[in-house]
KOLDODREN-284154 format. One line per 5 residues: number of its first residue (from 1); their letters; for each residue y, z, x of N, C-alpha, C, O. Coordinates in steps of 0.2 Angstrom, whole numbers. Layout:
N
NUM) a) Y,Z,X,Y,Z,X,Y,Z,X,Y,Z,X | ...;
//
This chain:
406
1) mkyvv) 488,552,736,482,547,737,476,549,733,474,555,733 | 473,545,730,467,545,726,461,542,730,462,537,733 | 455,545,730,449,543,733,443,543,729,442,547,725 | 440,536,729,434,535,724,429,532,728,430,527,731 | 423,535,728,417,532,731,412,530,725,411,534,721;
6) ilgdg) 410,524,726,405,521,721,399,519,724,399,514,728 | 394,523,723,388,522,727,382,519,723,380,523,718 | 380,513,724,374,510,721,368,512,725,367,509,730 | 364,516,722,358,519,726,354,514,727,351,510,722 | 352,512,733,347,507,735,349,500,734,344,496,734;
11) madhp) 355,499,734,358,492,732,356,487,738,354,481,736 | 356,489,744,354,485,749,347,482,749,343,486,747 | 345,476,752,339,474,751,338,468,756,342,467,761 | 332,465,756,330,459,760,330,453,756,329,453,750 | 331,447,759,331,441,756,324,440,753,318,441,755;
16) leqld) 324,437,746,318,436,742,317,429,740,322,425,739 | 311,426,741,310,419,739,312,418,731,315,413,729 | 311,423,727,313,423,720,320,422,719,322,421,713 | 324,424,724,331,424,723,334,418,728,340,419,730 | 330,413,728,333,407,733,334,409,740,338,407,743;
21) gktpl) 330,414,742,331,416,749,337,421,750,339,422,756 | 340,424,744,345,428,745,343,435,744,338,436,741 | 347,440,746,346,447,744,349,448,737,353,443,735 | 347,453,733,351,454,727,358,455,727,362,452,722 | 361,458,732,368,458,733,371,451,734,377,450,732;
26) qyani) 368,447,737,371,440,738,370,435,732,374,431,730 | 364,437,728,363,433,722,367,435,716,369,431,712 | 369,442,716,372,445,710,379,442,709,383,440,715 | 382,441,703,389,440,702,393,446,702,393,449,697 | 397,447,708,400,453,709,407,452,711,409,454,716;
31) ptidd) 411,448,706,418,446,709,423,452,711,427,451,715 | 422,458,707,427,463,709,425,466,716,430,467,720 | 419,468,718,417,470,724,418,465,729,420,466,735 | 417,459,728,419,453,733,426,453,734,428,452,740 | 430,454,729,437,454,730,440,460,734,444,459,738;
36) lakhg) 436,466,734,438,472,738,436,470,746,440,472,750 | 431,466,746,429,464,753,434,458,756,435,459,762 | 437,454,752,442,450,755,448,453,757,452,450,761 | 450,459,753,456,462,755,455,469,757,460,473,757 | 449,471,760,448,477,763,444,477,769,445,472,773;
41) elglv) 441,482,771,437,482,777,430,483,776,427,487,772 | 426,478,779,419,477,777,415,479,784,418,477,789 | 409,482,783,406,484,789,399,487,787,397,487,781 | 395,489,793,389,492,792,389,500,793,393,502,798 | 385,504,790,385,511,792,377,513,792,373,511,788;
46) ktvpd) 376,517,797,369,520,798,369,526,794,371,531,797 | 366,527,788,367,533,784,361,537,786,361,543,784 | 355,534,788,349,539,790,348,539,797,346,533,799 | 348,544,801,347,545,808,339,542,809,335,543,805 | 338,539,814,331,537,816,326,542,815,320,540,813;
51) qmppg) 328,548,817,323,554,817,321,557,810,318,561,810 | 325,554,805,324,558,799,322,553,793,323,547,794 | 318,556,788,315,551,783,321,548,779,327,551,778 | 320,542,777,326,538,773,326,539,766,325,535,761 | 327,546,764,327,548,757,335,548,755,340,548,759;
56) sdvan) 336,548,748,342,549,746,346,555,747,352,556,747 | 342,561,749,345,567,751,348,566,757,354,568,758 | 345,564,762,348,563,769,353,558,769,359,560,771 | 353,553,766,358,547,765,364,549,762,370,548,764 | 364,553,756,370,555,753,373,561,756,379,561,755;
61) lsvmg) 369,565,759,372,570,764,377,566,769,383,568,770 | 374,561,772,378,557,777,384,554,774,390,555,776 | 384,551,768,389,548,765,394,552,763,400,551,763 | 392,558,761,397,563,759,400,567,765,405,571,763 | 399,565,771,402,568,776,399,573,780,402,576,784;
66) ynpfe) 392,575,778,389,580,781,383,578,786,379,574,784 | 383,580,792,378,578,797,371,581,795,370,587,795 | 367,577,794,360,579,791,357,583,796,353,588,794 | 358,582,803,354,587,808,357,594,807,353,598,809 | 363,595,804,366,601,804,365,605,797,364,611,797;
71) fysgr) 364,600,792,365,603,785,359,602,781,358,605,776 | 354,597,783,349,596,779,343,601,779,341,604,784 | 342,604,773,337,609,772,331,607,767,327,611,764 | 331,601,765,326,598,760,329,596,754,335,597,753 | 326,592,750,328,588,744,328,593,738,334,593,735;
76) splea) 323,596,737,322,600,731,327,606,730,329,608,724 | 329,608,735,334,614,735,341,612,732,344,616,728 | 343,605,733,349,603,730,348,601,723,352,603,719 | 342,599,721,340,598,713,340,605,710,343,606,705 | 338,610,713,338,617,710,345,619,709,346,623,704;
81) asmgv) 350,618,713,356,620,712,359,617,706,363,620,702 | 358,610,705,360,607,699,357,609,693,360,610,687 | 351,612,693,347,614,687,349,621,686,346,624,681 | 353,625,690,355,632,689,349,636,691,349,642,688 | 345,635,695,339,639,697,342,643,703,343,640,708;
86) dlses) 343,649,702,345,654,708,339,655,712,334,657,711 | 341,654,719,336,654,724,337,660,729,343,661,730 | 332,663,731,332,668,736,332,665,743,330,659,743 | 333,668,748,332,665,755,325,664,757,324,660,761 | 320,667,753,313,666,755,310,661,750,304,660,751;
91) ditfr) 313,658,745,310,654,741,309,647,744,314,645,748 | 303,644,743,303,637,745,303,633,738,299,634,734 | 307,627,738,307,623,732,303,617,733,302,614,739 | 301,613,728,297,607,729,299,602,723,300,605,717 | 300,596,724,301,591,719,294,591,716,289,590,719;
96) cnlvt) 294,590,709,288,589,705,288,583,701,291,584,695 | 286,578,703,286,572,699,281,571,693,275,574,695 | 282,569,688,277,566,683,276,559,685,280,555,684 | 269,558,687,267,551,689,261,548,684,258,552,680 | 260,542,686,254,539,683,249,537,688,251,533,692;
101) lsnek) 243,540,688,238,539,692,233,535,689,232,535,682 | 229,531,692,223,527,690,218,533,688,219,539,689 | 213,531,684,209,536,681,202,537,684,197,539,680 | 201,536,691,194,537,693,192,545,693,197,549,692 | 186,546,692,184,553,691,186,557,697,188,563,695;
106) nyger) 185,555,703,187,559,709,195,558,710,197,553,711 | 198,564,709,206,564,710,208,560,716,213,556,716 | 205,562,722,207,559,728,206,551,729,208,548,734 | 202,548,724,201,541,725,205,538,720,205,531,720 | 210,541,717,214,538,712,220,534,716,221,535,722;
111) tiidh) 223,530,713,229,525,715,235,527,711,235,529,705 | 241,528,715,247,529,712,250,523,709,252,518,712 | 250,522,702,253,517,699,260,517,698,264,511,699 | 263,523,696,270,523,694,273,530,696,270,535,694 | 278,530,700,280,537,702,285,540,697,287,546,698;
116) sadei) 286,536,691,291,539,686,287,539,679,291,540,674 | 281,538,679,277,538,673,281,533,668,282,535,662 | 282,528,670,285,522,665,293,525,663,295,524,657 | 296,529,668,303,531,666,302,536,659,306,535,655 | 297,540,660,297,545,654,303,548,652,307,550,656;
121) steea) 304,549,645,310,552,643,310,559,645,306,563,646 | 317,562,644,318,569,646,314,573,641,312,579,643 | 315,571,635,312,576,630,304,576,630,301,581,630 | 301,570,631,294,570,632,292,574,639,287,578,639 | 296,573,644,294,577,650,295,584,649,290,588,651;
126) rqimv) 300,586,646,301,594,644,294,596,641,292,602,642 | 292,593,636,286,596,633,280,597,637,277,601,637 | 280,591,642,274,592,646,275,598,652,271,602,653 | 281,598,654,283,603,659,282,610,657,280,615,660 | 284,611,651,283,618,647,275,619,647,274,625,649;
131) dihkh) 271,615,645,264,616,646,262,617,653,257,621,654 | 264,613,658,262,614,665,264,621,667,260,624,670 | 269,623,665,272,630,668,267,635,664,265,640,667 | 266,634,657,262,639,654,255,640,657,252,646,657 | 252,635,659,245,635,661,244,635,669,239,637,671;
136) lhtea) 249,634,673,248,634,680,253,638,684,252,639,690 | 257,641,681,262,646,684,258,653,686,253,655,683 | 261,656,692,258,662,694,264,666,695,269,665,694 | 262,672,697,268,677,699,273,674,704,279,675,703 | 270,670,708,275,668,714,277,660,712,283,658,714;
141) ikfyp) 273,656,708,275,650,708,277,648,701,274,650,696 | 283,645,700,286,644,694,288,636,693,289,633,699 | 288,633,687,290,626,686,295,626,681,296,630,677 | 300,621,683,306,620,679,307,613,677,307,609,681 | 308,612,671,309,605,668,316,602,670,321,606,671;
146) gisyr) 316,596,672,322,593,674,324,587,670,324,587,664 | 325,581,672,327,575,669,322,570,670,320,569,676 | 320,566,665,315,561,665,309,563,669,306,569,667 | 307,560,674,301,561,678,302,567,684,298,569,687 | 309,569,685,310,573,691,311,580,689,315,582,685;
151) hlmvw) 306,585,691,306,592,690,305,596,696,305,593,702 | 305,602,695,305,607,701,300,612,700,297,614,695 | 297,614,706,293,620,707,296,624,713,298,622,718 | 296,631,711,298,636,716,293,641,717,289,643,713 | 292,642,724,286,646,726,290,652,730,293,651,735;
156) hngpc) 290,657,727,294,663,729,290,666,735,284,667,735 | 293,667,741,291,670,747,285,664,749,280,666,752 | 286,658,748,281,653,749,281,651,756,286,653,760 | 276,647,759,276,644,766,280,638,766,281,635,760 | 281,636,771,284,629,772,281,625,778,284,623,782;
161) dftlt) 275,625,777,271,622,783,266,616,780,260,616,781 | 269,612,776,266,606,772,267,600,776,272,599,779 | 263,595,774,264,588,775,263,585,768,258,584,766 | 269,583,765,269,580,758,272,573,758,277,572,761 | 270,569,754,272,562,754,276,560,747,273,561,742;
166) pphdi) 282,557,748,285,555,742,281,550,738,278,545,741 | 280,551,731,276,546,728,278,539,728,274,534,728 | 285,538,728,288,531,728,286,527,735,287,521,735 | 284,531,740,282,528,746,275,525,746,274,521,751 | 271,527,741,264,525,741,262,521,735,256,522,733;
171) lekki) 267,518,732,265,514,726,259,509,727,259,506,732 | 255,509,722,249,505,722,244,506,728,240,501,730 | 245,512,731,240,514,736,235,519,734,237,523,729 | 229,519,737,225,525,735,228,531,738,230,531,744 | 227,537,735,231,543,737,227,547,742,229,552,744;
176) tdflp) 221,545,744,216,548,748,219,551,754,218,556,756 | 223,547,758,226,548,764,233,552,763,236,553,768 | 235,553,757,242,556,756,242,562,752,247,563,750 | 236,565,752,236,571,748,239,577,752,240,576,758 | 241,582,749,245,588,753,240,590,759,234,592,758;
181) qgpng) 244,591,765,241,593,770,244,600,773,250,601,771 | 241,603,778,244,609,780,239,615,779,235,615,774 | 241,621,782,237,627,780,236,629,773,231,632,771 | 242,628,769,242,629,762,242,623,758,243,623,752 | 240,618,761,240,611,757,235,611,751,236,608,746;
186) kiild) 229,615,751,224,615,746,227,619,740,225,617,734 | 232,623,740,235,626,735,239,621,731,239,621,725 | 243,617,734,247,611,731,242,607,728,244,605,722 | 237,605,731,232,600,729,229,602,723,229,599,718 | 227,609,723,224,612,717,228,611,710,226,610,705;
191) lmvks) 234,613,711,239,612,706,240,605,703,240,604,697 | 240,600,708,240,593,705,233,591,702,234,588,697 | 228,593,704,221,592,701,221,595,694,219,592,689 | 223,601,694,223,605,687,228,602,682,226,602,676 | 233,599,685,238,596,680,235,590,677,236,588,671;
196) selle) 231,586,681,228,580,679,223,582,673,222,578,668 | 219,587,674,215,589,669,218,591,662,216,590,657 | 224,595,663,228,597,657,231,591,654,232,591,648 | 233,586,658,237,581,655,233,575,652,236,570,649 | 226,575,653,222,569,652,223,567,644,223,562,642;
201) nhpvn) 223,572,640,223,571,633,229,575,630,229,577,624 | 234,575,634,240,579,631,243,575,625,243,568,626 | 246,578,620,248,574,614,254,570,616,254,564,613 | 258,571,621,263,567,623,261,561,626,263,555,625 | 256,561,630,252,555,632,248,551,627,248,545,628;
206) qkrla) 246,554,623,242,551,617,247,546,613,245,540,611 | 253,549,612,258,545,609,261,539,613,262,534,611 | 262,541,620,264,535,624,259,530,625,261,524,625 | 253,531,625,247,526,626,247,522,619,246,516,619 | 248,525,614,248,521,607,254,517,607,254,512,603;
211) kglrp) 260,518,611,265,514,611,265,509,617,269,504,617 | 259,509,620,259,504,626,262,506,632,264,502,637 | 264,513,632,267,516,639,262,519,643,257,522,641 | 264,520,649,260,523,654,260,531,653,265,533,652 | 255,534,654,255,541,653,257,545,659,257,542,664;
216) ansiw) 260,551,658,261,555,664,255,559,665,255,565,662 | 250,557,669,244,560,669,243,565,675,237,566,676 | 248,566,679,247,571,684,255,573,687,260,570,686 | 255,579,690,261,581,693,260,578,701,254,578,703 | 265,577,704,265,575,711,270,580,715,276,579,714;
221) iwgeg) 268,584,719,272,589,722,274,587,729,270,585,733 | 281,587,731,283,584,737,290,587,738,293,591,734 | 294,585,744,301,586,745,302,594,746,308,596,743 | 298,598,749,299,604,750,306,606,754,308,602,758 | 309,612,753,314,614,756,317,621,755,313,624,751;
226) kkprl) 322,623,758,325,630,757,332,630,755,335,625,755 | 335,635,753,341,636,750,346,633,755,347,635,761 | 350,628,752,355,624,757,361,629,758,363,633,754 | 365,627,764,371,630,766,376,625,768,376,624,774 | 379,622,763,384,617,765,391,620,765,392,625,761;
231) ssfkd) 395,617,770,402,619,770,406,616,764,403,611,761 | 411,619,763,415,616,757,418,610,758,422,609,763 | 417,605,754,421,599,754,428,599,754,432,596,758 | 431,604,750,438,605,749,441,608,756,446,606,758 | 437,612,759,440,615,765,439,610,771,444,609,775;
236) kykls) 434,605,770,434,600,775,439,595,775,442,592,780 | 440,593,769,444,587,768,451,588,764,455,584,763 | 452,595,762,458,597,759,459,593,752,465,591,750 | 453,591,749,454,587,742,449,591,737,444,594,738 | 452,591,731,448,594,725,444,588,723,447,582,723;
241) gsvis) 438,589,720,434,583,718,428,584,714,427,590,713 | 425,579,711,420,579,707,414,574,709,416,569,712 | 408,575,706,403,570,707,401,569,700,401,573,695 | 398,562,699,396,560,693,390,556,694,389,551,697 | 384,559,691,377,556,693,373,558,687,374,563,683;
246) avdli) 367,555,686,362,557,681,357,561,684,353,563,681 | 357,561,691,351,564,694,353,571,698,358,571,701 | 348,575,697,349,582,699,351,583,707,355,587,709 | 348,578,711,349,578,718,356,577,720,359,581,724 | 360,572,717,367,571,718,371,577,715,376,579,718;
251) kglgi) 370,579,709,374,584,706,373,590,710,378,593,712 | 367,592,712,366,598,716,369,597,723,372,602,725 | 369,592,726,373,590,732,381,592,731,384,596,735 | 383,589,726,390,591,725,392,598,723,397,600,725 | 388,601,719,388,608,718,388,612,724,392,617,725;
256) cagln) 383,611,729,383,615,735,389,614,739,390,618,743 | 392,608,739,398,607,743,404,609,739,410,607,742 | 404,612,733,409,615,730,413,610,726,419,611,724 | 410,605,724,413,600,720,411,601,712,405,603,711 | 415,598,708,413,599,701,408,593,699,409,588,701;
261) sieve) 403,595,695,398,590,693,399,589,686,399,593,681 | 401,582,684,403,580,677,397,577,674,394,572,676 | 395,580,668,390,577,664,392,571,660,398,572,657 | 389,566,659,390,560,655,385,559,650,380,558,652 | 387,559,644,382,558,638,379,550,640,382,546,641;
266) gatgt) 372,550,639,369,544,640,368,542,647,365,536,648 | 369,546,652,368,545,659,360,546,660,358,552,660 | 357,541,662,350,541,663,347,541,669,341,543,671 | 350,537,674,347,536,681,343,529,681,340,528,686 | 344,526,675,340,519,675,345,513,674,351,515,673;
271) ihtnf) 343,507,673,347,502,671,350,503,664,355,500,663 | 347,508,660,350,509,653,355,514,653,357,517,648 | 357,516,659,362,522,659,369,520,656,370,514,655 | 373,524,655,380,524,652,385,522,658,388,526,660 | 385,516,660,389,514,665,397,515,663,400,517,667;
276) lgkar) 398,513,658,406,513,656,408,521,655,413,523,656 | 403,525,653,404,532,652,406,535,658,410,539,659 | 402,533,664,403,536,670,410,534,673,414,538,676 | 412,527,672,418,525,674,424,529,670,429,531,674 | 423,530,664,428,533,660,429,541,662,434,544,662;
281) aaiea) 423,544,664,423,551,666,427,551,673,430,556,674 | 426,546,677,429,546,684,437,546,683,441,549,686 | 439,541,678,446,540,676,449,547,674,454,549,677 | 445,550,669,448,556,666,448,561,672,453,565,671 | 444,562,676,444,567,682,451,566,686,454,570,688;
286) leqgq) 452,559,687,458,557,692,465,559,688,469,562,690 | 464,557,681,470,559,677,471,567,677,477,569,676 | 466,570,677,467,578,677,469,581,683,469,587,684 | 470,577,688,472,580,694,468,579,700,469,581,706 | 461,578,699,457,577,705,459,572,710,461,567,708;
291) dfvyv) 457,574,716,459,569,721,453,564,723,454,559,726 | 447,567,722,441,563,725,436,563,719,435,568,716 | 433,557,718,427,557,714,422,553,717,423,547,720 | 416,555,716,410,552,719,405,550,714,402,554,711 | 405,543,712,401,541,707,395,537,709,395,533,713;
296) hleap) 389,540,707,383,538,709,379,535,704,379,537,698 | 376,529,706,372,525,701,365,524,704,364,521,709 | 360,527,700,353,526,703,350,520,701,344,519,703 | 352,516,696,348,510,693,345,506,699,339,504,699 | 349,503,703,347,498,708,340,501,712,336,497,714;
301) decgh) 341,507,714,335,511,717,329,511,713,323,509,715 | 329,513,707,324,513,702,321,506,701,315,505,702 | 325,501,700,323,494,700,319,492,706,314,488,706 | 321,494,712,318,492,718,311,495,719,306,492,720 | 310,502,717,304,505,717,299,501,712,293,500,714;
306) ryeiq) 302,499,706,297,497,701,296,489,702,293,486,698 | 299,486,707,299,479,708,301,475,702,298,470,700 | 307,477,700,310,473,695,316,469,697,322,471,698 | 314,463,700,319,459,703,325,457,699,331,459,701 | 324,455,693,330,453,690,334,459,687,340,458,686;
311) nkvia) 331,464,686,334,470,683,339,473,689,344,476,688 | 336,472,695,341,475,701,347,471,701,352,474,702 | 346,464,701,352,460,700,357,462,695,363,463,696 | 354,463,689,358,465,683,361,472,685,367,473,683 | 358,477,687,361,483,689,366,483,693,372,486,692;
316) ierid) 366,479,699,372,478,703,378,474,699,383,476,700 | 376,470,695,382,466,692,385,471,687,391,470,686 | 381,476,684,384,481,679,388,485,683,393,488,681 | 386,487,689,391,492,693,397,488,695,403,492,694 | 397,482,696,403,478,697,408,478,691,414,479,692;
321) erivk) 405,476,685,408,474,679,411,481,676,416,481,673 | 406,486,675,407,492,671,409,498,675,411,503,672 | 409,498,682,411,503,686,417,501,690,423,504,689 | 416,497,695,421,495,700,427,492,696,433,494,697 | 426,487,692,432,484,689,436,489,684,442,488,684;
326) vikgy) 432,493,681,436,498,676,440,503,680,446,504,679 | 437,506,685,440,511,689,446,508,693,451,511,694 | 445,502,696,450,499,700,456,497,695,462,497,696 | 454,495,689,459,493,684,463,498,683,470,498,682 | 461,504,682,465,510,681,469,512,687,475,513,686;
331) ldtie) 466,512,692,470,514,698,476,510,700,481,512,702 | 475,503,698,481,499,699,487,500,694,492,497,695 | 486,504,689,491,506,685,495,512,687,501,513,685 | 493,516,692,496,522,693,500,521,700,500,516,703 | 505,525,700,510,524,706,507,526,713,508,524,718;
336) ddyki) 502,531,713,499,534,719,496,528,723,493,524,720 | 495,529,729,491,525,733,484,527,732,482,533,730 | 479,522,733,472,525,732,468,521,737,470,516,740 | 461,523,738,456,520,742,450,520,738,448,525,735 | 446,515,738,439,514,735,435,512,741,436,508,745;
341) mvlpd) 429,516,741,423,514,745,417,512,741,415,516,737 | 414,507,742,408,504,738,403,504,744,404,501,749 | 397,507,742,391,506,747,385,509,744,385,512,739 | 379,507,746,373,510,745,372,517,749,376,517,754 | 367,521,747,365,526,752,360,524,757,360,526,763;
346) hatpl) 356,519,755,351,517,759,348,510,756,350,508,750 | 344,506,759,341,500,756,335,502,753,331,507,755 | 333,499,747,327,500,744,324,493,743,325,490,737 | 321,490,748,319,483,748,314,482,742,309,486,742 | 315,477,738,310,475,733,303,474,735,298,476,732;
351) slrth) 303,470,741,296,469,744,292,474,747,286,474,748 | 296,480,748,293,486,751,292,491,745,287,495,745 | 296,491,740,296,496,735,298,503,737,296,508,733 | 301,504,743,302,511,745,309,510,749,311,505,750 | 311,516,752,317,516,756,316,514,763,311,515,766;
356) tdepv) 322,511,766,321,510,774,327,513,776,332,515,773 | 327,514,783,333,518,786,338,513,790,342,515,794 | 338,506,788,342,501,791,349,502,789,351,506,784 | 354,500,793,361,501,791,363,497,784,359,492,783 | 367,500,781,369,497,774,377,495,774,381,498,778;
361) pfviy) 378,490,770,385,487,770,390,492,766,388,495,761 | 396,493,769,401,496,765,407,493,765,409,488,769 | 411,494,760,418,491,759,423,496,758,422,500,753 | 429,496,761,434,501,760,440,497,758,442,492,762 | 443,499,753,449,495,750,455,500,749,454,505,746;
366) qknni) 461,499,752,466,503,751,472,499,748,473,493,750 | 475,502,742,480,498,739,486,497,743,489,491,743 | 489,501,748,494,500,752,492,497,759,496,498,763 | 487,494,760,484,491,766,480,485,764,474,485,766 | 483,481,761,480,475,759,478,470,764,483,468,768;
371) qhhpa) 472,468,766,470,464,771,468,457,769,468,456,763 | 467,452,772,466,445,770,460,442,774,461,440,780 | 455,442,771,448,440,774,445,435,769,440,437,766 | 448,429,768,446,425,762,439,423,762,436,421,757 | 435,423,768,428,421,768,423,427,767,417,426,766;
376) qvyde) 426,433,767,422,438,766,419,439,759,423,439,754 | 413,441,759,410,444,752,406,450,754,405,451,760 | 404,453,749,401,460,750,393,459,750,390,458,744 | 390,459,756,383,458,756,381,461,763,385,462,767 | 374,461,764,371,464,770,374,459,776,375,462,782;
381) fsakd) 374,453,776,375,449,782,382,448,783,384,447,789 | 386,447,778,394,447,779,396,454,782,400,454,787 | 393,459,780,395,465,783,393,466,791,397,468,795 | 387,463,792,385,463,799,390,458,803,391,460,809 | 392,453,801,396,448,804,403,451,806,406,448,811;
386) tgiyf) 405,456,803,411,459,805,412,462,811,417,463,814 | 406,465,813,405,469,820,407,476,819,407,479,824 | 409,478,813,411,485,811,405,489,810,401,487,805 | 404,494,814,398,498,813,399,505,815,402,507,820 | 397,509,810,397,517,811,390,519,812,386,519,807;
391) aeght) 388,521,818,382,522,820,379,529,817,373,531,817 | 384,534,816,383,540,813,386,540,806,392,540,805 | 382,540,801,384,539,794,389,545,792,394,543,788 | 388,551,794,393,556,792,400,555,794,405,558,792 | 401,551,799,408,550,801,412,545,797,418,544,798;
396) lmdyf) 408,541,793,412,536,789,417,540,783,422,537,782 | 414,545,780,419,549,776,425,551,779,430,551,776 | 424,554,785,430,556,789,435,550,790,441,551,789 | 432,544,791,437,538,792,440,536,785,445,534,785 | 436,537,780,438,534,773,444,539,771,449,536,769;
401) inhhr) 443,545,772,449,550,770,454,550,775,460,551,772 | 453,550,781,459,552,785,462,546,789,467,547,792 | 459,540,788,462,534,792,465,530,787,461,526,783 | 471,530,786,475,525,781,482,524,783,485,528,787 | 485,519,780,492,517,782,496,519,776,494,518,770;
406) d) 502,523,777,506,525,771,511,519,769,515,519,765;
//
């Protein structure tokens, strides 16, 4: 048996007037995923417990079969694992975004315009983060460059008593009420303020402004956590497997679970990612004997944060055409039975531009258990109409892997 999870980050949404009162999933042309719904099992799953923040960290932990209440230790430590940063038990890690803020003289009066600094390139971001580390690091605090706008700060023997806000939660809002809080919050805030002074006339930003792009004019520190301790996915499910993603969070989650992380050239985490490259990497992993592949696509989530309505629809259509269709086409040629599960980790409603914790639709298709639901399609409302509901997200993976017909 082969198992493939295809996760469209943030695919779920709310109806939009601009899409004729439909959600992006309803509006998009997704014949392959709709066919899975007609011949598979469709339902809803609650990936984010009510008491926890609706981040991709919590949600993907759930989808991968780990109870967040037991295993969640923060977002940034998972990213550190992907980046190869060795953590001690006393290290506190932080996500360090490169963001675009408005230019009021008083830092606290500024507005967050873009959580990704116009999806800054990895090479541009690396140049900036090298300078950030050079000027702002201390004996205890270090900065590490990552991918695009997503970077890492590690505080050796640091405190963990902060109230920090994800930047994508406060887009177009004044940051006054969302600055770092807690006994040591001022240290974090000082780093952010100093970064804005350093980046105001940075050569990378001067070049970006000349091209009509937004500058990366501040770091934004959030997502604190400690070294994770995940149990082995292989021990849990008796399967060897891999993760395929452009973002360090998902790669790190896979690594911490003992899965192989596959690098794909041209994988960006945006709508411009190498969709076909990811599909081919998944197929190659299966051909080489892997039992399980977790393919993560970040593009719908990014489009949701950026309020790019048509691009979110296009991203979903590309997942259908270039990921699901290609992988299923390969699986249909092999003798082994297989199962595919397609789902988001959470909703990222365009109208809100951030994540929510509402249940999301999933579909499970098994080659040797073809079902017949000719009226079913894959979207939020069709999934709700089935009455199938997993109230605890981490139990869905158990069901996906262990419940099947031979």
